[in-house]
N, C-alpha and C positions, 0 to 999 in steps of 0.2 A: 436615787440609786446610790447604793453604798460604794465607796472607793474600791473595796475588794471585789465586788461583783462587776464593776466597770473594768477593772484590770483583767478579770477572767474573760470578759467579752472581747476586749482588745487583743488578748493573747490568741483567741481563736481566729481573728481576722488577720493578724500579722504572723502567721505561721510560715515564714519564709523557707525554712528547711524543708517543710512538707511540699511547698509549691515547687521548689527547685528539684526535689526528688521526683515529683510527678512529671515535670518538664523533661528531665533526663530520661525517665522511663519511656515517655512518649517518643522522644527522639530515637531511642534504641529500637522501639517497635517499628517506626517508620523506616529506619535503616535496614532492619531485618526484612521487611516487606520488599523494599527496593532490591536488596541483594537476591532474594528469592525470585523476583521477576527477572532479574538479569540472568540468573542461573537457568530459568525456563527458556529464555531467548537463546542462550548458548546451547542448551540441550536440543532445541528445535533445529538450530543450525547444524549440529552434529548429525541429527537424524536425516537431514536433507543433503548431506554431503555427497550423496550419490548422484545428485542432479549435475549433469555435465555443464561446463562453462557456457555462458551465453554467446551467441554469434558476435563476431567482431563488428564494431560500429563503423559503417562507411562514412565518407565525407558528406554524402547526400542520399536522398531517398528516391532518386530518379525524377522524372517529370512530376512536379507537385500537383496533387489533386486538391488537398485541403491543408490548411495550417491554422493553429490556434495555440493558446496558452491556458494554463490552469494549474491543477494540482494532481500529482500522482498519489493515489491512496494505498497502493500495495497490490500484491498478487496472491492468489489462492489457487489451490487445485480446483479444476473446473467443476462447477456444480456444488462445491462446498464452501460457502462464503465465509466460514469461520476458520478454515484450515490455511492460515497464512503461510506463505513461502518466504523464508528469510534468506535463503542461500543466494549468493552472488549479488547482494544488495537489493533484491526484489521486495524485501519487507520494509524498506525505509520510505516513509512519506516525504515528499518534497515538491517543490515547484517543478513545473514541466512545460516545455515547449514542444508541441507535437506537430509532425509533418507527415502526412500521408502522401506517399508518392507511388509511382508505377511499380517500384521495386519493393515496397513494404512500408512499415510504420517506424519512424524514427522519433524517439523520445529523448530530448536533450534535458538533462536534469542538472542545473547549476549546483555545484558543490557535492554532487553524488555521481554514481555510475550511470552513464547513458545506457539506453535500452534500444536495441534494434530487433524488430520482428520482420523477417523477410516475408514477402507476399505469399510465398508457398506455404508458410506456417500459419497464416491467418485462417481461422475457421469461421469467424463471424463476429458480430457485435450486437449489443442490446443495451437498453437503458434499464437501470435497476435502482433500488433505493439504498442498497448497502453492499459493502465488501469488507472483509477482514476486520469485522467488529466496528466498522465505521458506517453509521447510518446517516444519509443525507436526504431530507425530505424532498428537496427539489430534484434529486436524482443524480446518478452517475452514469458515465459511459463505461460499460464493461466489455472489454475486448477479449474474445476467446481465441487462444492460439496454442500451437503444439510445439513443444521443445523436446526434441528427441522423441521419446515415447510418453512424455508427460504432458497432459493437457492442462493448460493454465488459464485463469481469468485474471485480467489486470484492470483495475478501476481508476478512472480519471474523472475529475470534476473540473469542467471548463469555467473560465471567468464569465462566459456568457452561456448559461445552460441551454438556451434555446438552439444552440448549434448541435446538440447531441443527436437529434434526428437525422440531420444531414450526414453526420459521421457514421451512424449505423447503416444508412443506405450505401454510402461510398465504400465502407469496409466490406459489406456483404457483396457488393458488385465486384470488388477486387478479388475477394476470396473465391467467388464463383468463377470468375474469368480465369484465375490461376488454376483452379481445379480442372476446368474444362480444357485448358491448354495442356496440362499434365496428361490428361486422359487421351487427348488427341496424339500427343507425342508417343505415348505408350502403345497406341494402336498401330502406329506406322512401323 
């Protein structure tokens, strides 16, 4: 191979200004996509600003029925597993310690806003494979509850997924008992 042809081939391989230009361009595209995602999150928060503040978190949940730990995967409007609710910290995934008590469901989230769902606001629970764009083949516990006039679904993945069935049953029992008690009180 002639020295001139070899020099041309080496020039093609060592095109550092071209590589640097492509790298900077790629970084700009990634930055733009991140900025657009952030704007979308803020826009959703603004749209959901009408959701009233969550109930104050008590010291405990009453007499304990069940306790476990796992992950909180987020909340959505009930029945729409892709419509994430981000207002009041409900859209942030985090570790969670759950306590189901006579008075309601207490979700302690280290490093994030704790969540309290009074027993009177619980509507039921089910196992499902996904919520808020997060699909988990082994399943999630989805708790349906009412906050003011908004019905919400909140998804949890326990450290031991075999506990989901017991939680579905216990939450259904608590929700039914609370509804029956409200009906009896209204009849008197």
